[in-house]
C-alpha positions as CSV (number, residue, x, y, z in Angstrom):
1,M,-36.3,41.7,-26.0
2,D,-34.4,39.3,-23.9
3,I,-35.2,35.7,-24.2
4,P,-35.3,33.9,-20.8
5,Q,-32.8,31.1,-20.7
6,D,-33.1,28.0,-18.5
7,N,-30.4,27.4,-15.9
8,P,-28.5,24.4,-17.1
9,Q,-28.7,21.4,-14.8
10,P,-25.4,19.9,-13.6
11,G,-24.3,16.9,-15.6
12,V,-23.8,13.4,-14.3
13,A,-20.1,13.9,-14.0
14,E,-20.5,17.1,-12.0
15,R,-23.0,15.4,-9.7
16,A,-20.6,12.4,-9.2
17,I,-17.7,14.8,-8.4
18,D,-19.9,16.6,-5.8
19,A,-21.0,13.4,-4.2
20,A,-17.5,12.1,-4.0
21,T,-16.3,15.4,-2.5
22,D,-19.1,15.2,0.2
23,V,-18.2,11.6,1.0
24,S,-14.5,12.5,1.2
25,R,-15.3,15.3,3.7
26,T,-17.5,13.0,5.7
27,I,-14.9,10.3,5.9
28,G,-12.3,12.9,6.9
29,E,-14.6,14.1,9.7
30,V,-15.2,10.6,11.0
31,A,-11.5,9.8,10.8
32,G,-10.7,12.9,12.8
33,G,-13.2,12.0,15.5
34,L,-12.0,8.4,15.6
35,H,-8.4,9.6,15.9
36,A,-9.4,11.9,18.8
37,A,-11.2,9.0,20.6
38,V,-8.3,6.7,20.2
39,D,-6.0,9.3,21.6
40,R,-8.2,9.8,24.7
41,L,-8.5,6.0,25.2
42,T,-4.7,5.6,24.9
43,A,-4.2,8.3,27.5
44,A,-6.7,6.6,29.8
45,I,-5.0,3.2,29.4
46,E,-1.6,4.7,30.0
47,E,-2.9,6.4,33.2
48,A,-4.4,3.1,34.4
49,R,-1.1,1.2,33.8
50,K,0.8,3.4,36.3
51,P,2.0,1.5,39.4
52,G,-0.8,1.2,42.0
53,K,-3.6,1.7,39.4
54,P,-6.1,-1.0,38.4
55,L,-4.5,-2.2,35.2
56,A,-1.1,-2.5,36.9
57,T,-2.6,-4.5,39.7
58,L,-4.5,-6.7,37.3
59,A,-1.4,-7.3,35.2
60,A,0.6,-8.3,38.3
61,I,-2.1,-10.7,39.5
62,T,-2.2,-12.3,36.0
63,R,1.5,-12.8,35.9
64,E,1.4,-14.5,39.3
65,A,-1.5,-16.8,38.7
66,P,-2.4,-17.0,34.9
67,L,-4.6,-20.1,35.1
68,A,-6.6,-18.7,38.0
69,S,-7.0,-15.4,36.2
70,L,-8.2,-17.2,33.1
71,C,-10.7,-19.2,35.1
72,I,-12.1,-16.1,36.7
73,A,-12.3,-14.3,33.3
74,F,-14.2,-17.3,31.8
75,M,-16.7,-17.4,34.7
76,F,-17.2,-13.7,34.4
77,G,-17.9,-14.0,30.7
78,V,-20.4,-16.8,31.3
79,A,-22.2,-14.8,33.9
80,I,-22.4,-11.8,31.6
81,A,-23.6,-14.0,28.6
82,R,-26.4,-15.6,30.6
83,R,-27.9,-12.3,31.5
84,R,-28.5,-11.5,27.9
């Protein structure tokens, strides 16, 4: 007759290694997604900096009148902050 044997439960060290492996995979996936998002954002910013595009125009205006640009940005920030 065969005596039934219990399946041994994984030890604390094995469970810790499994948890660390899962965390490592998750961090890798998040880092990959973040890297892809940064690449897309960088491409969008580079596109907007081309001559005639909005960021190029804004940069030119800021170089010509930095104090006026700062004042407008401050007032815009105050208007946004008051809505919340």
